[in-house]
C-alpha positions as CSV (number, residue, x, y, z in Angstrom):
1,X,95.1,96.3,97.7
2,X,98.2,93.9,98.1
3,X,101.6,94.8,97.1
4,X,104.3,92.0,96.4
5,X,108.0,93.4,96.9
6,X,110.7,91.1,96.0
7,X,114.3,91.3,94.5
8,X,116.5,92.0,97.8
9,X,119.6,90.4,98.2
10,X,123.4,90.6,99.4
11,X,125.3,92.6,96.9
12,X,129.1,94.4,96.8
13,X,129.5,97.4,97.5
14,X,129.0,99.2,93.4
15,X,127.0,96.4,92.8
16,X,123.4,96.3,91.1
17,X,120.0,95.1,92.1
18,X,116.2,95.5,90.9
19,X,113.3,95.7,93.2
20,X,110.0,94.6,92.1
21,X,106.5,95.9,93.7
22,X,103.6,93.4,92.0
23,X,100.3,95.3,92.6
24,X,96.8,93.6,92.7
25,X,93.5,94.6,93.7
26,X,94.7,98.2,92.1
27,X,96.2,99.3,89.0
28,X,99.4,101.0,89.0
29,X,98.6,103.9,86.5
30,X,95.4,105.2,88.6
31,X,97.4,105.3,92.0
32,X,100.8,107.1,93.1
33,X,103.3,104.7,94.5
34,X,106.9,105.1,96.2
35,X,109.7,103.3,97.8
36,X,110.9,103.6,101.2
37,X,113.7,102.2,103.1
38,X,114.3,101.4,107.1
39,X,117.7,100.6,107.8
40,X,118.4,100.1,111.6
41,X,118.4,103.1,113.9
42,X,117.3,105.3,111.4
43,X,113.8,106.6,110.3
44,X,111.8,105.2,107.3
45,X,113.3,107.2,104.2
46,X,112.1,108.1,100.9
47,X,113.8,107.1,98.3
48,X,111.6,107.1,95.1
49,X,107.9,107.5,93.9
50,X,105.9,108.0,90.6
51,X,102.9,110.4,91.8
52,X,99.6,109.7,89.8
53,X,98.9,111.3,86.3
54,X,102.2,112.7,86.3
55,X,105.0,112.1,84.5
56,X,108.2,112.9,86.8
57,X,110.0,110.5,88.9
58,X,111.0,111.8,91.7
59,X,114.5,110.8,94.3
60,X,115.9,111.3,97.4
61,X,119.0,113.1,97.6
62,X,121.0,109.8,98.9
63,X,119.8,107.9,95.6
64,X,119.7,110.4,93.1
65,X,121.4,109.4,89.5
66,X,122.5,105.8,91.2
67,X,118.3,104.3,91.4
68,X,115.8,104.5,88.7
69,X,112.0,104.1,89.4
70,X,109.6,102.4,86.5
71,X,106.2,101.5,86.4
72,X,105.4,98.3,84.0
73,X,101.2,99.1,83.0
74,X,101.4,95.4,81.2
75,X,102.2,93.6,84.6
76,X,101.3,96.3,86.9
77,X,104.6,96.0,88.5
78,X,106.9,98.8,89.5
79,X,110.6,98.5,89.9
80,X,113.7,100.1,91.6
81,X,116.5,99.8,89.2
82,X,119.3,100.2,92.0
83,X,123.5,100.5,90.7
84,X,126.0,101.9,92.4
85,X,125.4,100.3,95.4
86,X,126.9,101.4,98.7
87,X,127.2,100.1,102.6
88,X,124.6,103.0,103.7
89,X,122.1,101.9,101.1
90,X,121.7,98.6,103.1
91,X,117.7,98.6,104.6
92,X,114.4,96.9,104.3
93,X,112.8,98.1,101.5
94,X,109.2,99.0,100.9
95,X,106.9,99.8,98.0
96,X,103.2,101.8,99.2
97,X,101.0,103.4,97.3
98,X,98.4,106.4,98.3
99,X,95.3,106.7,96.5
100,X,93.7,109.5,95.6
101,X,95.2,113.0,93.8
102,X,98.0,113.6,96.5
103,X,100.4,116.6,96.0
104,X,104.3,116.3,96.2
105,X,105.3,117.0,99.3
106,X,102.9,114.5,101.2
107,X,104.7,111.8,98.9
108,X,107.7,112.2,101.1
109,X,105.9,111.1,104.4
110,X,105.8,107.5,104.4
111,X,102.7,108.1,107.0
112,X,100.5,109.4,104.1
113,X,100.7,106.4,102.6
114,X,97.5,103.9,102.5
115,X,99.1,100.4,101.9
116,X,101.9,98.8,102.2
117,X,103.9,95.8,100.8
118,X,106.0,93.5,103.2
119,X,109.5,94.5,102.7
120,X,112.9,93.1,100.9
121,X,116.1,93.2,102.9
122,X,118.8,94.7,100.8
123,X,122.7,94.6,102.2
124,X,125.6,96.1,100.6
125,X,128.4,94.5,102.5
126,X,132.4,94.3,101.9
């Protein structure tokens, strides 16, 4: 399984970015996928995830209402649309996938994921 994250960059507060996670050797429709972020001095935080076989998309409290996660079956790519960005959103963003049929509680824990992309840096500066 290979995951390629992209789309990070520099943006001012209130701006937007769209991250992408292109997958190979795995079909995103057949796996659970999530976005996490890691900021300096903080632990890796769950941003959003989609569980295999479920319709709902889940979001962390810090991003709910501002971020939207989607999955494009045609390109086998997951996206994270980030709007109204804040300085606290500054972090390296990672996409990860989890095989099998996970329960909801495990998806919040980065240690439960099986494969990760390389990360893409998002910097929100004023």
